[in-house]
N, C-alpha and C positions, 0 to 999 in steps of 0.2 A: 647461475645465481652467484652473485658476488659474496664473498666471505671475507670477514675482516679477521684475518689469520692471527695477527699480533695485537689486535685491539681487544680491550676489556669490553664485553658487550654491556650495553645500557638497557635495562629493563625496567619498565613501569608497570606497577601493579596497583590497580585500583581497589579500594576496600582492603588495603594491605595491613591495616593496623590490628585485625583479629581474625580469629577462626581460619577458615580456608585460605583467605588473602595472606595472613601472616605466615602460614605454613608454605605457601607458594614463595613467598619473599625470602624465606630462610632457605628453601631448596635451591633457588636461583643464586643466592649468595654463596651457598655452599660450593658451587661449582664456578665461582670467581665473577659472577656478574656484579656490575653497579647496579644496585637495586634502588629505584625511586619509589619509596612507599607513600602511596597517595591515599589519603583518608580524609573523611569529613571532620574527624576529631584530631585536632592537633596534638592533644595528649596521647592518643593511641598511636599516632604515626611516630611521635618522638620515643615513646617506650618500645615500639617495634625496632626503630633504627638502634636504640641502645642495645637491645637484645641482640640483634644481628651483629654489630660491632664487637660486643663482649665476646662473641663467638669466633671472631676473626674474619667476619665478612665486611663488606663495603656497602653502605647504605646512606641514603639521605630521605628526609622526610619532606613531603609537600602536603599542604592542607588546601583541599579542593572539594567543592560541591559539584559532582559531576553532572548535574542538571543544568549548569550555567555554561552555555556555549563558548562565550568569549573568554570566560575564565580558564576553561580548558585549553584553548588555543594558546593563551598567554603562558599558562604554566608549562605547557610542552615545548614551547618556543624557548622558555628559559632553560630547560632541560638541554635542549640541542645547543644553545648558546655556551652553556657551561661544560657540556661533556661531548659535544660534537656530533651526536646521532641519538636516535631512538631505535634501537634494535629490535626490541621486543615490547609488545603491549599485551598485558593480561587484563582484560575487562572483567573483573571478578565483583566489583560493587554492586550490591542489590538488596532488595528489601522483600521480605515475605507478605502474604496477604492471605486470609483464611475467609472463605464464604462462597456460596453459590451466586449465580447471576442476580437473583431478587435480593440477596444479602449484601450485594456489592454496591455501595453508594457511587455517585458519580465522582465525588471528590476522592474517594479511595482508588478508583480506577485511574484517575488522572495521577494521583501521587505515585502509583506502581509504575505507570507508563513513564513518568518523568525519570525515575531512577533506573529502572530495569531496561527500558527501551531507549529513551533519548540519551541517557547517560552512556550507553554503548556507542549510540551514534556519535555523541559529542566527542567522546575520547578517540574513536577510530578516525574521525575527521580531523581532529587535532594532530593525529600521528601520521596519516596517510601520505601528505604532502612531502614530508621529510623522508619517508621511507622510500617513495618514489625517486627522490633526488639521489639516494644512496643505491637505487636499484636493488635493494634488498630489505627484509624485515619479516617479522612473524607476528601475527595477532592470534591470541587464543582467547575466545569468549566463553563466560561460563553460562552454559545453557542449564537443562534439567531433564530428568525422565518426563517431567510435565510438558516439555517440548513436543514429545511425539506420542504420548499416551494419555488417556484420561485419568485425572486424579480428582476424587471427590472433594467438594468444598474448596477448591483452589482457582476459581474462575479467572481473577485479575492476574494472578501469579501464572497460570498456564498461558493466558493470552501473551504476557510479556516474554516468557521464555520460548514460545513458539515464535515470536519475532526475532529474539536473538538467534534461533537456529537458522531462519531464513536470511537474516543480515549477514551470518557467517557465509553461507552459499554464495550470496550476491558479492560479496567482498573477495572471496577467493576466485570467482570467475572473472571480475572486472580488472583484477590487478596481478593475474598470474604472469603476465609477460613484463611486469615491473619487478620481478624477483621476490614477490610479497606472497607469503603463505598464510591463510587463515584458516583455522579449525575451531571447533567447540568441543567442550567436555560436558557431559550430562550425567551428573550425579544422582543417585537416589538420596535417601536420607543420610546426612552426615552428622556426626555427633560434634556439634559446636556449642558455644555459649548461647546461641539462639534456641536450640533444642531445649536446654536446661531452663532458660527463661520462659519459654513457652509452657513448659510443664509447671514450673513454679507459679505462673500466673493462672493457669486454667485448671490445673489438676494438683493442688496443694496437698489435698487429703491422700491421693493415692498415686503419687508421683512414680514409686517403683514399678507398679502394675502397668502404668501407661508407658513407661520407658521401655518395658519388655514388649508391650504390644507393638510400639513404634519400631522397636528393633526387629521384631519377627515378621514385619510387613516386607522386609527384603528376604527373598527364599534362602540366602546364605545365613540367616538368622541373627544378623547384627547390623549395626550401622557402620558406615565407612567411617575411617579417621581422616582428619584434615590432612595428615602426612601422606595417605594413599593417594588421595586426590592431587596433592602438590607433586608427587612423583610422576604422575601421568603428564601434568602440565609441563613439568621440567622436560620431559622426553620430548613432547610436541615442540618445545622451544629450541630444542637442541639441532645441531647440524645432523645428528643420527635421524631425524625425522624429515630430512630434506626432501624426500619424495612424497610427502603427505600434505595435501591441501584439499579444502572443501569437504571435509569429513566431521562426522559427529561421532564422539567416542563415549558411549555409555559407560559409567563406573558405578555400577547398581546392585552388586550381589545377586544378580541374576533377574532382577525385577521384571524388565521389559520382555525378555525371552522366555522365562520360565512361568511368570505370573499371567502373561497375557497370550 
């Protein structure tokens, strides 16, 4: 596998403006990568770039709706024209969804599919030809424990993350001879603004009790931090992980193996 020994790595992180995505951007910038912070919100992307730059990192913001195929291709092409390569793609952009099969409307299913499945496809599609030309590249997809075990009231979300897992396997197999590695990371519950907003919206009267309950659903007794997830992603993106491809990495406080 080719390595750009003296070249700054160019890393694209989708959904990089907040939560886990922002933590990943910071982690990659801290080891010298040029980080392309892709987000639907121009404001979130700009704020993340400012945050990274003020800490001594190198970052650039790109506003993109990952559900648009041609826009993704054009945005990634511009990155290559500006910086010469796409060395790493972290497909982190995603949305949540709550409900059983009967509670999931067709429009809700379509919305989750567009972001969580087609968004990963669009960005991987936009990156893969450039990585093939380089004969090197790393793709890390954000899956979930819901990819491989049943989670109550998460029908559409589980569907989408199951697809992310199997897309990961397919990409790893199809492009192994092009020097491209592809893995996915499968967190349990992570304490992000999404969790806080969920509790504010659904449990305003008993937020502390529900937070405690959600925390204890992980056998380790707490939620993960975005920093912890980012450290795993950083490792998988590094040359230290050069022998790892086609793998799913749970980061779940023992949820899958101890609870099931």
